[in-house]
C-alpha positions as CSV (number, residue, x, y, z in Angstrom):
1,M,22.9,-1.6,28.1
2,R,21.0,-4.1,25.9
3,I,17.8,-3.7,28.0
4,F,18.1,0.1,27.8
5,L,18.4,-0.1,24.0
6,S,15.4,-2.4,23.8
7,L,13.3,-0.1,25.9
8,L,14.4,2.9,23.8
9,V,13.4,1.1,20.6
10,S,10.0,0.1,22.1
11,A,9.3,3.6,23.2
12,S,10.3,4.9,19.8
13,L,8.0,2.5,18.0
14,A,5.2,3.3,20.5
15,I,5.5,7.1,19.9
16,H,5.7,6.7,16.2
17,A,2.6,4.6,16.0
18,S,0.5,6.2,18.7
19,A,-2.6,7.4,16.8
20,D,-5.2,4.7,16.1
21,D,-6.8,6.8,13.3
22,G,-3.6,7.8,11.4
23,W,0.1,7.8,12.0
24,Q,1.7,9.9,14.8
25,K,0.0,13.3,14.7
26,A,-1.4,12.9,11.2
27,R,-5.0,11.7,10.9
28,W,-6.9,10.0,8.0
29,G,-8.7,12.6,5.9
30,M,-6.2,15.5,6.5
31,T,-5.1,17.6,3.5
32,K,-1.5,17.8,2.3
33,E,-1.4,21.4,3.8
34,E,-2.5,20.1,7.2
35,V,0.1,17.3,7.2
36,A,2.8,19.8,6.1
37,K,2.0,22.0,9.1
38,L,2.5,19.0,11.4
39,Y,5.7,18.0,9.7
40,P,7.5,21.1,8.4
41,E,10.5,19.0,7.4
42,A,8.4,17.0,5.0
43,K,9.3,17.5,1.3
44,P,6.7,17.6,-1.5
45,E,6.6,14.7,-3.9
46,T,4.1,13.7,-6.6
47,K,4.4,10.1,-7.6
48,A,2.2,7.1,-7.7
49,G,1.9,5.5,-4.3
50,G,0.1,2.3,-5.0
51,R,-3.4,1.4,-3.9
52,A,-5.1,1.2,-0.5
53,G,-8.7,0.4,0.2
54,G,-9.3,0.2,-3.5
55,E,-8.2,3.7,-4.1
56,A,-5.3,4.9,-6.3
57,L,-3.0,6.9,-4.0
58,T,-0.3,9.6,-4.6
59,V,2.6,10.3,-2.4
60,G,2.2,14.0,-1.6
61,L,4.8,14.5,1.1
62,Y,7.7,12.5,2.5
63,L,10.2,12.5,5.3
64,A,13.6,11.4,3.9
65,E,15.6,10.4,7.0
66,Y,13.3,9.1,9.7
67,P,15.1,7.2,12.5
68,L,13.5,3.9,13.4
69,V,14.9,0.8,15.0
70,D,18.2,0.0,13.3
71,G,18.5,2.8,10.7
72,Y,16.8,5.5,8.7
73,F,13.5,5.0,6.9
74,H,11.6,7.0,4.2
75,V,8.1,8.0,5.3
76,G,5.5,8.7,2.5
77,F,2.2,10.3,3.2
78,L,-0.2,8.9,0.7
79,F,-3.3,10.9,-0.4
80,N,-6.4,9.7,-2.2
81,P,-7.8,11.4,-5.4
82,E,-9.7,13.9,-3.2
83,G,-6.4,15.0,-1.6
84,K,-7.1,13.4,1.8
85,L,-4.5,11.4,3.7
86,A,-5.4,7.8,3.2
87,A,-2.2,5.8,4.2
88,V,1.3,6.2,5.5
89,R,4.1,4.0,4.2
90,V,7.4,3.7,6.1
91,D,10.2,2.1,3.9
92,E,13.8,1.4,4.4
93,N,15.9,4.0,2.6
94,N,17.9,1.3,1.0
95,S,17.7,-2.4,0.7
96,Q,20.0,-4.0,3.2
97,P,22.2,-7.0,3.0
98,R,20.5,-10.0,4.5
99,E,21.1,-8.2,7.9
100,G,17.6,-6.8,7.1
101,D,16.2,-10.1,8.5
102,K,17.2,-8.9,12.0
103,T,15.4,-5.6,11.4
104,F,12.3,-7.4,10.2
105,L,12.3,-9.8,13.2
106,R,12.9,-6.9,15.6
107,L,10.0,-4.9,14.1
108,K,7.7,-8.0,14.2
109,R,8.6,-8.6,17.9
110,L,7.9,-4.9,18.8
111,L,4.7,-4.7,16.9
112,T,3.5,-8.0,18.5
113,E,4.4,-6.7,22.0
114,R,2.4,-3.5,21.3
115,Y,-0.6,-4.9,19.4
116,G,-0.7,-8.6,20.1
117,K,-0.5,-11.5,17.7
118,P,-0.9,-10.5,14.0
119,V,-4.5,-10.7,12.8
120,R,-3.3,-11.7,9.4
121,E,-0.3,-13.6,8.1
122,D,-0.6,-13.7,4.3
123,P,0.2,-17.1,2.9
124,P,4.0,-17.2,2.3
125,E,5.1,-16.4,-1.2
126,P,8.6,-17.1,-2.3
127,M,10.7,-14.3,-1.0
128,V,7.8,-12.3,0.6
129,T,6.5,-12.2,4.2
130,S,3.6,-10.0,5.2
131,L,1.9,-9.6,8.6
132,A,-0.9,-7.3,9.7
133,W,-2.1,-6.0,13.1
134,H,-5.3,-4.0,13.9
135,D,-5.3,-1.0,16.2
136,G,-8.5,1.0,16.4
137,D,-9.3,2.4,13.0
138,R,-6.1,1.4,11.3
139,E,-4.4,-1.7,9.9
140,I,-0.6,-1.9,10.2
141,T,1.2,-4.1,7.7
142,L,4.8,-5.2,8.0
143,T,6.2,-6.6,4.7
144,Q,9.7,-8.0,3.9
145,I,10.8,-8.7,0.4
146,L,13.9,-10.8,-0.2
147,D,16.0,-10.4,-3.3
148,G,17.9,-13.7,-3.7
149,L,20.0,-12.5,-6.6
150,R,21.5,-9.6,-4.7
151,E,21.1,-11.2,-1.3
152,T,19.3,-8.1,0.1
153,S,15.9,-7.5,1.7
154,S,13.6,-4.5,1.9
155,I,11.1,-3.7,4.7
156,T,7.9,-1.7,4.6
157,L,5.5,-0.7,7.3
158,T,2.2,0.5,6.0
159,Y,-0.5,2.3,8.1
160,N,-4.0,2.2,6.4
161,D,-7.5,3.1,7.3
162,R,-8.8,-0.3,8.4
163,A,-12.4,0.1,7.2
164,K,-11.3,0.9,3.6
165,V,-8.8,-2.0,3.6
166,T,-11.4,-4.4,4.9
167,R,-14.0,-3.3,2.2
168,A,-11.5,-3.6,-0.6
169,R,-10.4,-7.1,0.7
170,E,-14.1,-8.2,0.9
171,A,-14.8,-6.9,-2.6
172,K,-11.7,-8.8,-4.0
173,E,-12.8,-12.0,-2.2
174,A,-16.4,-11.7,-3.6
175,E,-15.0,-11.2,-7.1
176,E,-12.8,-14.2,-6.7
177,K,-15.7,-16.3,-5.4
178,S,-17.8,-15.2,-8.3
179,T,-15.1,-16.1,-10.8
180,L,-14.7,-19.5,-9.2
181,E,-18.5,-20.2,-9.5
182,R,-18.4,-19.4,-13.2
183,L,-15.5,-21.9,-13.8
C-alpha cells in the first residue's frame, strides 16, 4: 500500500510539473484569457504577487483547492505588467502544524527524484529553507518558512522562467559587488 501511495504521489507531481517552459498546460507568455481557457475552474484575482526575474507580478488567476501530496494547495498564476504569464506559485492553503516538515521533505525527495540534486540551496536563514532545481526553461523553487511562535510551517513551490530569474540574480550580484567595491 505504501509503495502504491508513493508511486501515486510521484505520478501526480510529474504530471503537475510536466512542462519545462511553464507549469502543466500553461506556458510562459500566455495571456490571462489563454490560461483561463486551460483552467476554467480558475478564479480571477488581482493582487500583488511579488517579483520574479526583476518584474513586479500580479496574481491574475488562481486555483483554490489543488490536490498535491498531503493536502490541498492554492495555485496562483502570476502575470507581468504586459499581462503575460511569468510565474506560477503553489502555496499551502493554510500553515500546518510542524507536520509540514514531513510535506516539505516529501516534496524535496520527489523533486530530487525527478530533477536530480538541487542546483541551488540558499544559505540557511533562521526559520527559512529554500532549494531550486532547473528543468529546461524553468526554475523550480521549494521554500519552507517556519513560524516558531505558532509552531507552524508554510510551503511554497514556485515555477519561474529560468532566463529571467538568472538575469535578475546576476544583476543583483553585480550591484552587490559594486557596492562592496565602493566600501
